[in-house]
C-alpha positions in Angstrom: 35.8 13.1 -38.7 34.0 10.6 -40.6 33.9 6.8 -40.0 32.0 4.3 -42.2 29.9 1.9 -39.9 27.3 -1.0 -40.8 24.8 0.7 -38.4 23.8 4.0 -38.6 24.8 7.0 -37.0 22.6 10.1 -36.4 23.5 13.6 -35.0 21.4 16.5 -34.0 19.3 18.2 -36.8 19.4 14.9 -38.8 15.9 13.3 -39.6 14.9 11.1 -37.0 17.7 12.1 -34.5 15.2 12.9 -31.4 13.0 9.6 -31.9 16.3 7.6 -32.0 17.7 9.3 -28.8 14.8 8.2 -27.0 14.3 5.1 -28.6 12.9 2.1 -26.2 13.3 4.1 -23.3 10.2 2.5 -21.2 9.6 5.1 -18.8 7.7 8.1 -20.2 8.7 10.4 -17.3 12.3 11.2 -18.7 14.9 13.7 -18.0 15.7 16.6 -20.9 19.1 15.1 -21.8 20.2 14.7 -25.1 23.1 13.3 -26.7 25.3 14.9 -29.5 24.9 11.6 -31.7 23.4 8.4 -31.7 25.1 5.1 -32.8 22.7 2.3 -33.7 25.3 -0.4 -34.0 25.2 -3.2 -36.0 27.9 -5.1 -34.4 31.0 -5.4 -32.1 33.2 -3.7 -34.9 30.5 -0.7 -35.1 30.8 -0.1 -31.7 34.8 -0.3 -31.3 34.7 2.4 -34.4 32.1 4.4 -32.5 34.2 4.6 -29.2 37.3 5.7 -31.4 35.0 8.3 -33.0 33.8 9.4 -29.5 37.9 10.0 -28.5 38.6 12.1 -31.5 35.5 14.1 -31.0 35.9 14.7 -27.4 32.4 12.8 -26.6 31.8 10.9 -23.8 30.0 7.6 -24.0 26.6 6.2 -23.3 25.0 2.9 -23.5 21.4 1.7 -24.3 20.5 -2.0 -24.3 16.9 -2.5 -23.6 16.1 0.8 -22.4 14.1 -0.3 -19.1 16.1 2.0 -16.8 13.5 4.0 -14.4 16.1 6.9 -14.6 16.9 6.5 -18.5 20.8 6.1 -17.5 21.6 6.2 -21.4 20.0 9.4 -22.0 23.1 11.9 -21.3 23.8 15.4 -22.4 26.4 15.6 -25.0 27.7 12.2 -25.5 27.7 9.3 -28.2 24.6 6.9 -27.2 25.7 3.7 -28.5 22.2 1.8 -29.0 22.9 -2.0 -28.9 19.0 -2.9 -30.4 20.5 -4.7 -33.1 22.4 -7.3 -30.3 19.7 -9.6 -30.3 21.6 -12.9 -31.6 21.3 -16.0 -29.8 23.0 -19.3 -29.8 22.8 -22.4 -27.7 26.0 -25.0 -26.7 24.8 -28.4 -25.8 27.8 -29.5 -24.5 28.1 -26.5 -21.8 24.4 -25.9 -21.5 25.1 -22.4 -22.1 23.3 -19.8 -24.0 25.3 -16.7 -25.6 22.9 -13.7 -26.2 23.0 -9.9 -26.8 22.3 -7.3 -24.4 19.1 -6.4 -26.4 17.7 -9.9 -25.9 14.6 -9.6 -23.7 14.4 -12.2 -21.1 10.9 -13.2 -21.2 9.9 -12.5 -24.8 13.4 -13.7 -26.8 15.3 -15.8 -24.6 12.9 -17.8 -22.8 11.1 -19.3 -25.6 14.4 -20.0 -27.1 15.5 -22.0 -24.2 12.0 -23.7 -23.7 12.6 -25.8 -27.0 15.7 -27.2 -25.1 14.0 -27.7 -21.8 16.6 -25.3 -20.4 15.7 -22.2 -18.0 17.6 -18.6 -17.2 15.9 -16.6 -14.5 15.5 -13.2 -16.3 13.8 -10.0 -15.4 10.2 -10.4 -14.3 8.9 -7.9 -16.5 9.1 -10.0 -20.0 10.5 -7.1 -22.0 13.5 -6.3 -19.6 16.5 -6.7 -22.1 19.4 -8.6 -20.8 22.3 -5.9 -21.0 21.4 -3.5 -18.1 19.3 -6.5 -16.0 22.8 -8.4 -15.7 25.1 -5.7 -15.3 23.0 -4.2 -12.6 23.1 -7.8 -10.6 20.0 -9.4 -11.8 17.4 -9.6 -9.4 15.5 -12.2 -11.3 13.0 -15.0 -10.8 13.6 -16.6 -7.6 16.3 -15.0 -6.7 16.2 -16.1 -3.2 16.7 -19.5 -4.1 18.9 -19.5 -7.4 20.9 -16.1 -6.2 21.5 -13.2 -8.7 21.3 -13.6 -12.3 24.7 -12.1 -12.6 26.1 -15.3 -10.7 25.2 -17.1 -13.7 27.2 -15.3 -16.0 30.3 -17.3 -17.5 31.8 -14.9 -20.0 30.8 -11.7 -21.6 32.2 -9.8 -24.9 33.3 -6.3 -23.9 34.3 -3.3 -26.4 37.1 -1.5 -24.3 37.8 2.3 -23.7 40.7 1.8 -26.1 38.2 0.2 -28.5 39.4 -3.4 -28.5 36.9 -6.4 -28.9 37.7 -8.9 -25.3 36.0 -11.8 -24.2 36.1 -11.6 -20.3 35.8 -14.6 -17.5 37.2 -15.5 -14.3 40.4 -16.4 -16.2 40.6 -13.7 -19.0 40.3 -10.1 -18.2 39.1 -10.7 -14.7 39.1 -7.6 -13.5 36.7 -6.4 -16.3 34.7 -9.3 -15.6 34.6 -8.8 -11.8 33.6 -5.3 -12.5 30.6 -5.9 -14.9 28.9 -8.0 -12.6 27.0 -5.4 -10.3 28.4 -2.0 -11.3 25.6 -1.2 -13.8 25.5 2.1 -15.7 29.0 2.7 -13.9 30.7 -0.3 -16.0 33.6 1.3 -18.0 33.0 -0.9 -21.4 30.1 -2.1 -23.7 29.2 -5.4 -23.6 28.1 -6.9 -26.7 27.3 -10.7 -25.7 26.6 -12.5 -22.6 27.4 -16.4 -22.1 25.1 -17.6 -19.7 25.0 -20.8 -17.6 21.2 -22.2 -17.9 19.3 -24.5 -15.6 17.0 -27.5 -16.3 13.8 -26.4 -17.2 11.1 -26.5 -14.3 8.7 -29.4 -14.4 5.8 -27.7 -12.7 5.0 -24.3 -11.1 2.4 -24.1 -8.3 1.7 -21.0 -6.9 -0.6 -19.7 -3.6 -2.1 -16.4 -3.4 -3.9 -14.6 -0.6 -5.3 -10.9 -1.2 -5.8 -9.2 2.3 -7.8 -5.9 2.9 -5.6 -3.0 3.6 -6.8 -3.3 7.3 -4.8 -6.1 8.2 -1.9 -5.3 6.2 0.4 -4.5 9.3 -0.7 -7.8 10.5 0.3 -10.0 7.6 3.7 -8.0 7.2 4.6 -9.0 10.7 3.6 -12.2 10.2 5.3 -12.9 7.0 8.7 -11.4 8.3 8.9 -14.7 10.8 6.9 -17.2 8.1 8.9 -16.6 5.5 12.0 -18.5 7.0 9.6 -21.5 6.9 9.2 -21.3 3.4 11.9 -23.3 1.2 14.3 -22.0 -1.4 12.4 -23.2 -3.9 9.5 -20.8 -3.6 9.6 -17.1 -4.9 7.7 -15.1 -2.2 6.7 -11.8 -2.5 4.0 -9.3 -1.1 2.6 -6.5 -3.1 0.5 -3.5 -2.2 -1.8 -3.0 -5.3 -4.8 -1.9 -6.5 -5.5 -5.1 -8.7 -8.8 -6.3 -10.4 -10.9 -8.1 -7.9 -13.4 -10.7 -8.4 -16.8 -8.8 -9.2 -18.5 -10.4 -5.7 -15.5 -9.0 -3.8 -15.9 -5.5 -2.7 -13.0 -3.2 -1.9 -12.0 0.0 -2.5 -7.8 1.2 -3.1 -5.2 -1.1 -2.4 -5.1 -4.5 -0.9 -1.9 -6.6 0.0 -1.4 -9.7 -1.8 0.7 -12.4 -0.5 2.1 -14.6 -3.3 4.0 -17.8 -3.4 5.4 -19.4 -6.5 6.9 -22.7 -6.2 9.4 -23.9 -8.8 9.1 -27.9 -8.5 8.2 -27.8 -4.7 4.9 -28.8 -5.1 2.1 -27.7 -2.9 3.9 -28.4 0.3 6.6 -25.9 -0.2 3.5 -23.6 0.2 2.2 -24.8 3.2 3.8 -21.9 5.4 1.6 -19.6 3.5 -1.3 -20.8 4.7 -0.9 -20.4 8.5 -1.2 -16.2 8.6 -3.4 -15.6 12.0 -5.8 -13.5 9.8 -6.1 -15.9 6.8 -9.8 -15.7 7.5 -9.9 -12.2 6.5 -8.7 -12.6 3.1 -10.8 -11.3 0.4 -9.2 -14.2 -2.2 -7.5 -17.4 -1.7 -5.9 -19.2 -4.3 -4.1 -21.9 -2.4 -1.1 -24.6 -4.4 -2.8 -24.1 -7.4 -1.0 -25.2 -11.0 0.3 -22.0 -12.7 2.1 -21.4 -16.4 5.2 -19.0 -16.9 3.2 -17.1 -19.3 0.4 -16.1 -17.0 2.7 -14.7 -14.4 4.4 -13.0 -17.1 1.1 -11.5 -18.2 0.4 -10.1 -14.4 4.0 -8.5 -14.9 2.9 -6.8 -18.0 -0.6 -5.7 -16.6 1.3 -4.3 -13.2 4.0 -2.6 -15.5 1.7 -0.8 -18.2 3.8 0.9 -21.1 3.3 4.5 -21.9 3.3 5.7 -18.2 5.3 7.9 -16.1 7.4 6.0 -13.4 8.8 7.3 -10.1 10.6 4.3 -8.3 13.0 3.8 -5.4 14.1 0.9 -3.2 16.0 -0.4 -0.2 17.4 -3.1 1.1 15.7 -3.4 4.8 17.3 -4.6 8.0 16.0 -3.9 11.8 13.5 -5.0 14.1 10.1 -5.7 12.9 8.3 -4.0 15.6 9.7 -0.8 14.3 10.0 -1.6 10.8 6.5 -2.8 10.2 4.7 0.7 11.4 7.3 2.5 9.1 6.7 0.1 6.2 3.0 -0.5 6.2 1.7 2.7 4.5 3.8 1.9 1.5 1.2 -0.6 0.8 -1.9 0.8 2.0 -1.8 4.6 1.0 -0.6 4.4 -2.9 -0.6 7.6 -4.5 -2.0 6.5 -7.9 -4.6 3.7 -8.9 -2.0 2.0 -10.8 0.9 2.4 -8.2 2.6 -0.7 -6.3 4.8 -1.5 -3.9 6.8 -4.7 -3.5 8.1 -6.7 -0.9 10.6 -9.3 -1.8 12.2 -12.1 0.3 15.8 -12.8 -0.2 15.9 -14.7 3.0 18.2 -17.5 1.4 20.7 -15.0 -0.2 22.4 -14.0 2.8 23.1 -17.6 4.5 25.8 -18.1 1.7 28.7 -15.9 0.5 28.3 -13.8 -2.7 30.8 -14.7 -5.5 33.7 -12.4 -5.7 32.0 -9.8 -7.8 31.0 -5.9 -8.0 27.6 -6.7 -6.5 28.3 -7.0 -2.8 25.8 -5.3 -0.9 22.4 -7.1 0.1 20.4 -7.7 2.9 17.6 -10.7 3.2 14.6 -8.3 2.6 14.0 -6.0 -0.4 11.8 -3.2 -0.9 10.7 -1.6 -3.9 7.8 1.1 -4.9 6.9 1.6 -8.4 4.5 4.9 -8.0 3.1 5.0 -11.9 1.3 8.2 -13.4 -0.6 9.1 -16.5 0.1 12.7 -16.7 3.1 15.1 -16.2 0.4 17.0 -13.8 0.9 14.1 -11.5 4.9 14.0 -11.4 5.1 16.4 -8.4 2.5 14.4 -5.9 4.0 11.2 -7.1 8.1 12.4 -6.6 6.8 13.8 -3.2 4.9 10.6 -1.9 8.4 8.5 -3.0 10.4 10.8 -1.2 8.4 10.8 1.5 8.4 6.9 2.0 12.0 6.6 1.6 12.8 9.2 4.3 10.6 7.1 6.7 12.4 4.1 5.7 15.8 5.7 5.7 16.7 3.9 9.3 16.0 0.7 8.2 17.9 0.8 4.9 21.0 -1.0 4.3 21.5 0.2 0.8 19.8 -0.5 -2.6 19.6 -2.3 -5.9 21.2 -0.1 -8.9 17.9 -1.7 -11.0 15.3 0.6 -9.2 17.7 3.6 -8.4 17.9 6.9 -9.2 21.1 8.1 -8.4 20.4 11.9 -9.2 17.6 11.7 -6.6 19.3 9.4 -3.7 22.4 8.0 -3.8 22.4 4.7 -1.7 25.2 2.4 -1.2 25.2 -0.5 -3.9 28.5 -1.8 -3.4 30.7 -2.6 -0.1 33.3 0.0 0.9 36.2 -2.5 -0.6 34.5 -3.6 -3.6 34.0 0.2 -4.2 37.7 0.9 -3.9 38.6 -1.9 -6.2 36.0 -0.6 -8.5 37.4 2.6 -8.8 40.9 1.3 -9.2 40.3 -0.7 -11.9 38.2 2.2 -13.7 41.1 4.4 -13.5 43.5 1.6 -15.1 41.1 0.5 -17.8 39.3 4.0 -18.5 41.8 6.7 -17.6 40.1 9.3 -19.8 37.0 8.6 -18.2 35.3 7.9 -21.9 32.1 6.4 -20.3 30.0 8.7 -19.0 29.4 6.2 -15.8 27.1 7.1 -13.0 24.2 9.8 -13.7 24.5 11.7 -10.5 25.4 15.4 -9.5 28.2 14.8 -7.1 30.1 11.6 -7.2 31.8 12.3 -3.8 28.3 11.2 -2.5 28.3 8.3 -4.7 27.7 5.1 -3.4 26.1 6.2 -0.1 28.9 8.8 0.6 28.1 9.0 4.3 24.1 10.2 3.4 21.5 8.4 5.8 20.4 5.2 4.5 23.4 4.5 3.1 25.2 2.3 5.6 27.7 -0.2 4.6 25.7 -3.3 5.5 26.7 -6.5 3.4 25.0 -10.1 3.4 23.1 -8.9 6.5 20.2 -10.8 7.9 17.0 -9.6 9.9 
């Protein structure tokens, strides 16, 4: 069956097909799956025509927006891959302070400079090249998530091409079922989002940063202190701890990973960071940077350095709960015994999130502490060792896991809980009504009966749980 497209459709055997199938996938450790065809859509009408073509040819549909999925969600066998790379338009409405942006718009490269000229800000992904599409559909753990909430909470409306090929705007009042499902279902969403209308916030006036770099030998002490001290840090501060092997000043002698405790205050000033100076082992810090001005450009440059392109990533994560006396010993090796020099592990404080109810959306599982590990290899020969290290780490943390964040998950390897039981049931009911023929490929997992936890260890239904 032949259809005309403003964009381009490529099939197996066509020149450029292999490059199109893997186009813009960030992680070089890719599954061997291949689509039957790739549609480089030019507009929503192209997407609608592509879905009708897939229906006619008996193909399921996968979607690629920014290509930053660690698990390469969009790369599925025998599908029509709808590539949204051309969807980079942006427009700003002064009256509502909303920005309308395409799913391939990159938060730090495209959107932020566009909004900066209007003195507005949107908390996109930390790595500046992350596209809005996958980031927002998975919930959006963006800048200062602990204080501002999930990025998906600031989605005002979305334009969706449905399984029927209809083009519809969705919001809390128009097609609310699709709007509910889109905010948190990630690759399981049963539509193609071709535009987001986002509520922006006034741009911060100043950024202030405190950073302590501790040797691995005191990591357990620091993590134990931080587990309690974080509650004294106000919501204006993004607070993280990272086990990493960073560039250090030449006068500092240190081999292997260190533990970096970092706070970035958005308009809170030096006083908002004072609690970070109270660590009992602060005198052992290798480097101290206390309440210094910093720019968003400098912060993003560090994100790019820590997430190099052209590398092979093994990634996993968990929302953590449990008593610190048991949790910290299980957690510490993930920061001090990294398997490669470019790997890093993240402790991300979300303490201010569970104190308020989540909006009514598919995103429905969180705790007040997030852990993720990003194991970075440079050759296929490292894949096995990296995979084993991550698996061992997650097995050790399993008793403390309240679920997982889709943005750092690979459901082919481990199916943690990412929705509450009630939300998961609601999601499946809406999907059955909106996509009864299962046109969309959905979640990439070997067995949907174990999806969303399915009774496995580490997938317990803990929602809005504080530790």
